[in-house]
N, C-alpha and C positions, 0 to 999 in steps of 0.2 A: 453086389449088384453089377457093376459094370462087366465084370467079368461074365456074370450070367447072361448079359444081354449080348456081348460079343460072342459068346459060344454057340446061341440061336441067333443068326442073323435073320430068321423070318420073322422074328417079332421085334426087331430093329426098327426105327422110324425110318420112313422113306422120304425122301426129299419132296417137297411139295412141287406139283407140276406149274405151280402159280408163282412166277416170280416175285419175289419181295423186293426188288428195288424198282425204282421210278426211274425213267428215261425226262431229264429237262433239256427242253430244247434250248439251244443259245438265238439270240437274236436274230443271226445270219439265217441258222435252219428256220427258224417260223418265218422269215420272208421269202425262204426258199419253198416251203411248203405252201404258200400262199400263192407263190408264181405257180407252182406245179398245178394245184386245184384251178387256177385260173386257165392254165394250159388244159385242162381237161380230163386229168387224172382223177380216178374216183376217190372217195372217202376210204374207203374199204384199202386199197393199195397204198393209198399216203401213210396209214397207219402201219402198215408193214414195212413201208419202206423207211419210216422214221422211229420206228419200234415204240409205238405209243398206241392207245387204245383209238377207237373212231371217234368216242365223246372228246377225248383231248384234241382231237385234230379238230372238230365241229369247235372247241371253245377257241382256240387258235384264230381260226377264221371269224368268228363271231366279234374276237376283240380287234381284230382287222377291218370291221365292217364290211365283209364281203358276205353279198347276197349267197345263200345256198340255192343249189340248182334243182332243179323238180327232180324228183325220184324217176328213174327207169324209162320211160316214153317219151319219144320225141312226137312232134305233129303227125307224121306219117303212122307211126305205129298206135298212134290213140286213134286215129282214122280207121285202120283196120281192127282195132279193138272193137270199136265202134259197131263195126259189121258184122262181125265174129258173134259178140254178144245178142245182138239184133237178130242173128240167125240162129242163136239157141245155145252156143258153148256158155259153158261156167265159167265163172271168174277165175276160179283154179286152172282151168283148162287153159284161157289165155294164158293168163300169169307164166304157167308152164312153158307154154310156147314163145312165149317174148322174154324170158329170163329175169322175172319180176315175180314179186308175191300177188296173190288176189288181192289183197289189201291195196296195193298200188293201182293195180288196173282198175279196182271199184271207185277209188278216189280220183282217178285222171278221168273216168266215165260220169261219174257226177259233174266235175268242173264242166263239160262240155254238155252237161243237160241232160244225159240219157237217165231214164227213170229206171230203177232198179227193180228187177221182179222177185215176188216173195219165194223163199225157199219151196213152196210146195205148186206155184204156178205154171211149172213143167208138166204136172201131173193133169191139169183140166184139160 
C-alpha cells in the first residue's frame, strides 16, 4: 500500500497549513510583549512578532491586568466619523475610509451618543 501511495504523489497526504506546535513564551518574552503593547504596538503585530495568536496575546495582557486599548479610532477620528455619519455616509464607508470595521465605527458612535439610522431610513 505504501508503494502505491508513493507511486501516486497526487493522493499522498499533504502537509497541513496549520502548524501543530504551540509557542510558549518565556517570562521575559511575556514581559517584553506587555511592554511592547504599552508602547503602542497593536495586538495583531505582537501576535506576528511573537509567533502566537491574537487571543494568546490578549490572554498574556489580561494576566498582567493591562487594560486593553479601544479598537481603532482616536478622539479626532470619532469626531470625523460623527460628521460623516450625520452627513449620510454608511458605517461601512466610514470604516473603510478609516481602516476599521463598520462594527468599530458603530460602537464608537454609540459611545458618544449618536442615534443610529435604520437600514431603510435613507430611502425616505
